[in-house]
Phi, psi and omega in degrees: 000165180283114185285145184295331184279349177270121185241124173244147184302328183270000181260053181224159176050234184290351181259009174297139178301144176271312173055052180200162167246145187206164176206143177226124185284326183219099186278145178297136180230129170258137184085203184227121178289130181304139183295337182289340183278116178216102183168204185226133171262110179259143175213162181224142177234152178272097195235095185297123180287322176240154172306127183280063190249009183296317186255120178053035177064020180086010184296336182257012180293137174230166182303331182297346186281350185290151177284148179289127179229119192260133171258144174224114174257110181263122185244128178201134176053038176078002179248159184225133167243158189225141176218142179228126184208142177288147169281122182276076176289164175303319182299311182292322179299317179299318181287323178296322178295324180276338183074024180193170177290141178232349185251143181259241180290137186302130176069014179244092186298335183288349176262001182266165173301137184305331184285348184241015183290343176263359179281141180301116183266079180224136184260344180050051193236015189243327180209160176219123186226171172238128173209143181054039180062023179241133174272126190234130173260130192234148160213165190270359179254016179195181184284169175284132175262132180268136180238152171287125185291343177273301187272343188067011176294145181281133183255340181142187182228036173243067193279330189233148174279124179094004177237125185295132177282005181242005184246159177299147178219136188302153170275352184230065168285162178226141179269128173282111186292342181281332183243340186080002180284147173265123178262123188216172178201167170221147177231167187051050188292339181250018177123169185306124176083002181278155188273355188285136179228141173234137177245135184235152161239122185243122187284180185295343179265003178085020180250133177288117180257354182210131174218124180234121180262137179211176179224150169230123184301136180081184182259196181142139180280127174245087188280324186219172178217171172237146180235145172229185182300327188240355187220156165240127181251114178272130183255102183267122177270148189280067173248139178240159178257129176209110183268003176292125178063021185291344179286340186288153177304137179082355180257165178202172176278344176244132179230146170276123183267102183294342183264356183268140172287164166279139181243145179233117180267120180263108184252108178294143175282359171257115185295344181279349181260131186290154174283141176232149176244131180243144183242154175222166183299165185305121177187177178241109170271114197258294184237137181270157176238245179290151178203139182195174175244145180206124179054040176081359181251157179259128175241136175205146180259154174200158165284143182218129178263140183287342183204198183291105180274353178264086186296344179279352175249139183282158170278158185282320191245001181187180181289155174295137175290157175302144180306329181293343180269357182255122177267142173231104184247176177246126189227164174246119178267156174224129175234129171263106185295348179255012182296148176284344183251150175259012179261127182276145175288164177300139178284161173276127179281122181263326181218115188255049171225157177304123185206159180198174174056059178290141175223145178235176170285100193287356171295340186246014174301143186081358172248161178285107186267166183262320190245141169230138177249138183217159163277146178209174180241124179240124180293337179273003182258356181160200184291153177287137179207167184269163182302147182073345174237006185212021176289120193234011180209162174251148179232145172240115180265125180257106180300323187292318183259343184080001183277150175236126178250133182249149174220127178250124183286350178157158184292340180245028184239140172249152182250144173256185185297129177278164168220159188243139173234125178293153181298321173204166187303332182256015181295153175297157179307132176081001179266105183171224189224138174258129184242121188220130171280135176237153175259110175272093188289331180292319181265000177055051180209167175252148177224145171255120179258145179239123177248138170275121186294348175286344175216086190297337183274000186247127172269113184278335179207150180226117179266122191248120172272144180276017179205179179248142174261173172281148179303136185273172173262288182226164177199170182210150173267134179236117178295147182299333180298335182275336176221070189297342181282349183295129182237160176301153180294135171248116183289315180213131180300140181292127183287146178262062184236000180235081185296341181276351181279120185279162170262112184259128179297142181292000000 
């Protein structure tokens, strides 16, 4: 377990490890859950089961090292049940058998216990999605792990036909709503710092119908991508791998390279068209939002940090700047795939406040959409705090009018990534419900708030947990129509020992 005397910068406040599995059959609800909501809100947190102290006493531990722990809020007929369960990865099973940590620096087998260096080193801790009727826990340094959507039990990591169960698979695939295909990729396919990249298109039946292998010299984190009708845009952040002297204080195997540009790989979905790489000045393009094509050009939005936003990783050539000196805005990029130059123009700034985790009505991905929802930081919404530990408001960006509407859930509340559910399958874009987990720091608990987008300032329902979870990374809403077998959590089967107790209709 995580010992109290071991302190990591990210193990504080809402990021303290939860380190438990739990279930609640009937969760407390304030307000009224819209009758249109019938499905499951899945989320995942990086939650270390054991103190990450095997290698150098945990001195090189970073947030990415936590084990994947999945939340499932099942909503039906205005009621909510809740379940929390770890993804039983090969890595976690090995450690559970030993009763202690066995793995060192993430994706670096030479820092692991010799007996587990052949064990799949994947935490499945970054995203949770549904595709081909399979619930999948994802991280970008290993394969997709399949879970049972009812019990959340782990089924294995051979989820797709034509995708290796032993190779990295992105934490951020995207579904093309026009075809139902999952667009995905993996990078560092031959190990930490290697240049090999694979791009996949996986159909509705879970079979890879397209695989394109390419290389980019050197390393670099490719956390997310953008997709359009004809292209996949890989967003490479300027991180390099260097294991020389990584044991020393202040060193690591991953460094932010202040002298490297950001690179964007434009991968045509037509194999006969060559791949191109475009560069922009040093920055981090982190998460994508809307993306489409117009007049032969590619447009896509993303959150972008002006410098190293991962304060737990060192810079290559100097000290990390204070978090207050790093801006993270929301921008619109433009790439002309037929341009004579590989240098990208400056993006248009769409939201000039600290913000992250953009989400759209994903039924309209690859089309020019109107609304984007984001987490953001507002100084008038509460105490000042740094990015990733202090996002305290939600924003709705209206492309059509240029207006931005903000909503703060409370002076002592932080917001996690929102997700959107349409009011009904044929609803207009943006007409539906925003579902967001918040950290109520004053009451030391988590709540899921539901907003009707017709009145962005109103919380129609609040789902209240009687405890606090660790802050999540990503999550998604899945309508019941996509997994109709999913049922509310049953904590204990009702005993058949009281024949006089009637069954009363609801």
